[in-house]
N, C-alpha and C positions, 0 to 999 in steps of 0.2 A: 669387052663389056660394052653393052649398048648404051649410048648417051641418051639422056632424057631430052625430049623435045624442048626447045626454048619456049618459055612462057612470055606472052606479050607484056612488055613493061609499061607501067603507068608513067605519065609525065610527072616530074618532080612535084609540081604544085598540087596535082590530084593526090599524090601519095601523102602529102602533108595534111590535106583536108579529110582524107578518108578516116572513118571511125573504125579502129581495129577492134571490132567486137562481133562475134566471139574472138578472143585474142589468138593471133597466130603464134605458132611456136610453143604453145602450152598444151599440155595433155590433161585428160580426165577433167575433174571439176574446176581446175585452175583456169581453163579456157573461159569459164563463165563468171569469174570474179573480176570486177573492174580493177584496173590499175589505180595507183594513187593519183596519177595525173588525171585519169578519167573521173575519179571521184571529185577532185578539186575543181575540175572544169564544170562538172555537173552542179556542184554547189554554187559556183560563181554565176553560172547561167540562171540558176533558180533565184539567187539573190537579185540579179539584174531584173528578172521578170517580176519578182515581188516589189522591187523598188519602183518599177514602171507602173505596176498596178496600184501601189500606194499613192504614187504621184497623180495618177489618173483619178482615183477616188477622191483624193484631197482637193484636186482642182474642181471636181464635179459637185462637191458638197458645199453649199453656200451657207453663210450665217443667216438664218431666217429673221423676219421681223420679230420684235418682242411679242410674246403672247399677251392676250388681253385679260389675264386672270384678275388683275387689280380693278378692271373696269366692268367685270361681270355684274349682272344684277343679283340681288339677294335671293336666297332660297325662300320659297313661299310654301307655307303649310296650310292645308285646307281642312275644315271641319268635314264630318261625314256627309253633310248635305251639299258639299261643293263650295260653300262660301269660304272666304279667306279667314284663316285663323290668325296668322301673323306672317310678316315678311321680315326675315332676318337680314339686316342691311348689307351694304357693300363691304368689300374687304378692308380691314383696318390696317392701313399702311401710311407711314409718314417718312418720306425720304430725307436723309440728312447726308452731308458730306463727310468725308473721312476726317476732316479737320474738326468736326463736332463730335467725334467719337474718341474716347480716351485710348491711349496706347494699351492700357490694361485690358480693354475689350479685345483689341486686335491680337494681343499676345495670348489671351485665354482661348480665343477661337482657333488660332493657328495651332496652339499646343493640343487642343482637343481634336481637331479635325484633319490637320495637314501640316505637320511641322516642317516639311520641305517645300512649302508653298513658294517661297521666294527663289528657290533654285530649280524646281522641277519644270518640265516642259508643259505643264498644265494637265497632264494625264498620268494615270497609273496603269500601265499595261497589265501588270499582274492582277491588280484589283479588278479591272474591268473584265479580264478574261475569266477570273473566278466567278464574278457575278453573272456573266453571260452563260457559262457552263451550268451554273446553278439554275438559271431561268429555263434553259433548254431541257435540263433533266428533271425539272419540276421540284427542285429543292427549295430551301428557304431563300428569301430575298437577301442578297449579300450587300455589304457596304463596300468600302475600299475606294470610293470616289474621292478625287481631290476637290479642293474648294472650287477650282475652276469648273470641274465637271458638275458639281452641285449647282453652281451659278447658272450654267448652261441649261440644266434640267429645269431650274426654277423659272428662267427667263425666256427660253426659246422653245422648250419641248413640253410634252405632256408628262404626267406623273406615272404613266403605265410602266409596268415592269415587264419589258420584252427585250429580246435580243436585238431587234431592229432599232429600238430607242437607244439602247446602249451603244450600238454601232454608230449612230448619228452623233450621240453625245461625245464619243471619242474624237471624231474628226472635227466637229465644230469646236471642241475645247482646244485642240491643237491650233486651229486657225485663229481662234479668238486670242489665244495666248501670244500669237505672233503679231496681232493687230493692236491689242490693248496692253497698257502697262499693268503690272501686278497691283498697284494701288487702286487703279480704276476697277479692276475685277473684284478686289476685296470689298470696295465700297458698294458695288452692285450686289455682291453676295450678302452683305450685312443688311441691305435694304430690302431684299426679297425673301430671306429665309423665314421659315415658319417657326414661331416660338411658343405656340399654344395660346389659349385664352383669347382666340380670335385675332392675335397679333402677328402681322407680317412685318419683318424688319426690326432692327435693334431699337429704334426710337419708340415704336408702339409697344415693344416688349418691356422696355424700361418703365414706361407708364403703367402697363398692365400688372407688372409684378412689384414695382417699388414706388409708383406714383411720382417718378422724377424723370427728367429728360436724360437721354443717353449720356450727355456730356458730364453728368453728375455721378455716374456709376463708379463705385470703387472697385478695386481688384477682386474682392470677395464676391460682390454682387455680379461682376462680370463673369466670374467662374461659374456661378449658378446658371446664368443665362446661356453660357456656352454649353453647359451640360444638356440644355433643352434641345440642342440641335441634333442630338442622338435620337430624339423622339419625345415630344412634349407629353404625349399620352402616358408615357412610362416614367417621366422624370419631373413632372410638375409636382412639387411637394403637396399641393392641395388635393391631389388625386387619391389620397389614402395612405395607410401605413407603409405599404410596399413601395409606393412611389416616393415617399419621404426618405425611406432607407436608401433607395437607389440614388436619389438626388444627392444625399449627403456623401455617399461613397464616391460618386463621380465628381462632385465639387472638390473633395479632398484630392482626388487623383489629378484633376486639372491643375490645381495649385502646385502639387508636387511635380507634375510634368514640366511646368514652367521653370522650376528650379533646375531640373535635369537638363533642359535644353538651353539654359542660360539666359532666359528673359525675366527671371525673378531671382533675387538673392535669398539665401536662407534666412537672413534677418527679416526681409520683407515678408517671407512666407510665415515666419513665426508670429507675425502680427495678426494673422487671420486664422484663429482657432475656433471661433464661434460661427456656426452656420448662419448665413444671412437669411432668416426666414422672410419670404415675400409676404405681401399683404394678402388677405383673403381674395379669392377669385370673385369678380363682380359680373353680374349679368346686365345686358342692355335693358334700359327701362321698358322697351317694347315687350320684354319677357316677364313683366311684373305680374302679380296675382298668380293665377293658376297656369297662365300661358307657358311660363318657363318650365314648369313641371311636365306639362304635356309634351313640349318640344324635347325635353330630356328623355322621356319614355319613348317617343318616336325615334329619336336618334339612336338610342340604345338598341332598339329593334332593327333599325336600318343597318347598323354596323354588324350586328349578328347575322343578318340574312344576306347582305350584299358584299361584305368585306371592306366597305368604305371606312375611312378613318375620320376623326374629327378634322384633320387637315383637309381632306377631300371635301367635307361638308362645308367648311368655312370658305372654300373657293367659290361657293355659290352656284346659282344657275339651276338648281333643282326645283322640281314641283312635287311636293309630298302630299298625298291624299291619305288622311288618317281615318280612324274609326271613331273619333271623339264626337260625342253628341253635345252641341253647344248648350242646349236647354238643360240637359241633365248635369253638365258640369256646373252651370250656374245654380241649379237647384241644390246640388250637393254642397256647394260653397255656402249658400244661404242657410242650409240646415245646420252646418257646423257653427256658423256665426250666431244663429238664433239661440242654440243651446248654450253656447259659451256666455252669451249676453244674459240669458235668463238664470242660469244656474251657477256660474262662476263669478267670483268677485275678488280678483287678485289685489285690489287696493286695500281690502279689509282682511282677507284671509291669506296668510303666507302660503298655505297649502295649495292655493289656486294659482300660484305663480309657476312659470316654466312648464305649463301644460301644453302638450303637443297632440295633434290629431292627424291621423292618416286614414284615407279611405279609397276604395276602388270598387267600381261597378263593372261586371264582366258578363257578357252574353254566354249562352251555352256553347256557341261555336268558338269561344275564346276571344272574341272581340272586346277590347277594353273600351268601354263607352264613356266612363267618367272617372276622374280621380280628384282627390283633395290631397295635395302634397305638403301643405303648410300655409301659413298666413300670407306669404308673399315670396315668390321665387327670387326676387331681387335682394331681399334681406335675410331670408332663411334658405340657405342653399340646399340642405339635405332634403330629398324628396321622401316625405314620410309615407307615401303610398307605395313606393317601390324600393324601399331600403330595408334590408334585413337587419335585425338587431333587437327587436322587441319580443320577449317571450309570448307565445300565443296562448299559454295557459290551457284552461279546460276546453277551449275550442278545438284542441287536438284530439280529444277523447272520441269523437265520431270515427276517426281513422283507426283507433284501437278496436272499437266495436266492429267496424267493417272487416278488419283483419281476422277477428275471432269468428265472425259469421262466414267468412270466405275460407278460412283454413282450419277452423276447429270442427272436427268431425262430430256432427250431432249437436253443435251449439246453436241455440236459437235465442230470440229476444226474451223468451220465458225462462232461459237457463239462469242460474244464480249460484251464490256461494252459501254453504251452510255455516253454522256457528263456529265450526272448526276451520273455516277457510277452504273447504273442499268444494270443487265445482260440481253442481248438480245440473246435468245437461237436459234432463227430461222433465222440466217443471210443467205446470205450476206445482207449488208445494206450500205447505203451511209453515210460515216462519216461526221459530220459537220466541218466547217472551224476551223482550230486549233487556239487556243488562249492561253495566259499565257506563262509561261516560266518554264524551268526545265523539266527533263525527266518524272517525275511523273505527273506534271500538263499537259504536252503535251499529255500524254496518256489519261487522263480523258477527256480532251476537244476534242481530236482528236482520237476517239476510233479505234481500229483495231481488227482483229480476234484473237482468241486464237492461231492459227497457227502462225500468224505474231508476236504475243506477245512473243512466245517462240524464234522465229528466232531473234528478236530484244532484247531479254532478258529484257522485260519491267517489272520492279519491281512492279509498282503500280497495274498492271493487276493481278499479282500473289498474291499480298496481298489481293485484293478483292476476287479473286477466292478461296483462302484458307479459307477466312471468310465465303463465300457463301456455299462451299461444306462441311466445317467443318474440323478443323485441326486434330481432332481425326481420321477421315477417311483417311486423307493424311498420318498420322503416321502409321495407320494400313496397308495401301498399301505399304509404304516404308519397313515396317517390313516383310510383305509378300514377297516382292521382295528380301529380304535377308539382309537388314541392321540390325545390332544389336540394340535392343531397347535402351540399355544403352548409345549408341553413339548419340542418337537423342536429340536435344535440347528441352527445355520446349516449351509448346504450347502457344506462344504469336504471335503477328502480324508479327514478323520477321521470324517466323518458315518457311514459304514457300520460303524465300529468301536464305536458306541454312546455317543457324547458327549451324546445326548439324555437327558432326565431325567423320564420318565413315572413315575406312582405305581405302587405294587404292585397296587392295584385295577385300574388300566388295563392293566397288563402281563398280569395273569391273564386279564382279559376278552379282550384282543387275541389271546392264545394259544389261546382257545377256537375261533377260526376254523380253526386247523390241525387240530384233532381233530373238527371238525363240518362236514367237506366244504366248507370255505370260507365258511360262513355264520356270522354273529355278531350279537349284539344288544347294545345299550347296557347297561351295568351298572345294576341297580336294587336298591333296598333297602327299599322300601315297597310293599306290595300294595294296601292300602286305608287310608282315613283318614276319621273321622267327627267331628262336633262337634254336641252336643245331638241326637244321633240322625240327623242329616242328613249324607249323604256329601259329602266334599270332592272336587270334580272334579279330574281330571288324573292319575289313577292307573290302573294296569293294566300288563300285560307289554309291554315295548317290542317293536316289530315287528322280526323278524330281517331282516338285509340281507346281500347277498353281498359279501364282502371280496375274494375271489379265486376262480378256477376250482376246482372240486372236485378235479381231477387235480393241480393245483399244491399244494393244501392237503394232499392225501394223500402226495405225494412228500416235502414238507417234514416232515410228521408222522412218516413212517416213518424218515426220517433222524434226527429228534429222538429217536426211540426208541433208535437206536444210540448217540447222544450220551449219553443218560441211563444206559443200562446200562454204557457205558464208564466214566462218571464214578463210578457206584456201585461198580463192580468195582475201581476204583483206590483207593477210600477204605476200607481194611481196618480202620482203627482203630475205627470206630463200627459196623461191621457193614454188610451189604448188604441191600437191600430184597428181601423174599421174595415172588415172584409167586405169586398164588393161582390165579385163573382168567384167561383171556385178556381178558375184558371187564371184569374187576374189578381187574386188576393195572396196573402201569405201562405206559402206551402211548407216552409221549414226555416229553422233558424237556430242559432246556438250562441250562448254567451260564453265568454272565456275570461278568466282572471288568473293571473300568475300567483302561485302560492306565496311568493315573497312580496306580494302586493306592489309590484312594479309596473303592471300593465292591466288593461281591461279591453275586451273585444266584444263585438257582436257581428255575426254573419248570418244573413237571411236571404231567402229566395222570394222574389215577388215580381210580377209583371214581366216575366221572361228574363229577369236579371238576377245575378247573385252579387250582393254588395257586402263587403267586409269593412268594418270600421274599427280602428284601434285608437286607444288613448294611453298616453304615458307622460312621464315628466323627465326632462333632461336637466342635468346640471349644466349651467351655461358654459359654452365653449368646450364641452367634453361629450363623449358618448355615454357617460355614466348615467344610469337611470336612478331616479329618486323614487321614494315610496309614494303610493297613491292614497295612503290613509288620510282621511279628512278632506280630500278634494270635494268641493261642493258643500262643505259643512259636515257636522258630526252625524247627521242622519243619512248620509249617502254611503256610509261604510267605506269601501275601497274605491269608490268612484266608478264602480262597474256598471252603474245604471246609465251613464252618459253615452257610451257607444250605442246602446239600444235606443236612447232618445234621439240621437242624431240620425240613426237609420230610420226611425219612425217619422221624423220630420221630413226626411228626404223622400221617402216613398209616398207620403201623404201630401207633400207640398205645403205642410203647415209649419 
């Protein structure tokens, strides 16, 4: 048997270093499966490489200088003509030492945000990985940051949500945790965190919410302020019912959490059962008069279009160019004051107390030119011009008529109902002799055209019309015209009579469709916005959209013109509107009063603007509406003449 030739042998050292892959002495697929030793060696090499990379990155990332957010100049708002409206001042922050902050504040914040703060390395690897994956995949912004990471973001980095920022945040937090003590980090965090109401830091927050210094906060108040760290826009109790409910739930959770982690006893927890209501939110005096309402409307639009938050805006440095006309805002405010002074006397008539007015003037392209939000934004926080909650009453009927003309086959302005409540589409017709009593009965037994029904504001006609056309179609047309769906009432038989509660801004904007051949655009209040010379994206004129056919809009608008001139002619006390030229004078308008006598409206087109005025009475400290009966004296009925008089004084300048 022939011998195999001898193979050259490797030196022992080379044999030890050679990688036996594919594996000798194995057959089939086993030759390609690494051995346990090879796997362990690979893992060790990988860990060594990662450790080396981590060390290199850790060494290369420096702790930057503190950012200058607290020293930024205020945000400046400009009138439409480019002149300055207001500058909202520098960031409100007052640094305090940890010695001036009660332990209860420290305990509440740690329980709420990072219970392992004193034992962790300053970072949460799982939390930051989850956040980074969410950012890269386009998911929701994730939390999970430690107090150290949040402090790094507040103090050294920007607020952008990006994987790069999260990467820097991780390594800077590690390095900071090794260089500074936990107490120093916590003190910095409490002095730089955003608590809402323009307050950065616990000292400013204690003053903004409770009017006291941070050292005087009790554990219950501390738990409420700690809840705001999750997002003041969602947890400030002054932000509405939803905010209040969320704030109470989180306040309770933070107190209970302190018991669970051992920083509060059950007996101590039992002492705090009543929610510590903060004081009402206050506005800077620079935002007094109508200025605060204008800024609120602009900020609301900014947040909708750009995605910026209140926290972003309070950091300052923005230049906001608005659509507001200084002269018209002043003229509208003077009109409200003049009518109140002439016609209302709260000192002598109890019915004249607690009367509120809201008004808005909108161009056909959707630009909000002027608003009246209340007597003073510093003392009256609700913006009456941009707040839903007041029934629009008969001013809603034009939308019902438009829906009938748009969707009712063969329905015209000359259509009407016969004495049996049947719709006659091909009028005119001779109405039968009237019988019965009351406005509804008289309408049914003595029918009139839809044109005259709108002029006379006949409730029974519009109840029947809404039923015949379909309330869903009426609702769809109102939404198409620009009313928010959430402001519309439920679809019952009273829906066509104006039980919905849109704002004055939205009503003025929706009525532009009638005077603009059926076209309308969303209301807007900001034309452009910059920061540090860079444009903020998201601004520009909204695109016009068709709300109804041009012929429908023109029919309704012409009828509204008859409504307006009829109402003006009926109000002899305050004088009538003097038409100048056809294109410049009154083209259309409508009154509106709620059947429960809780509100009064007038909406009219003139001089290229549509202006809506509403008047109502509020029970002090509540959203509850009071009756309008007797406002202005026994001769004024429901007080429904006053929005018309305000509108008249506004457009005539008298």
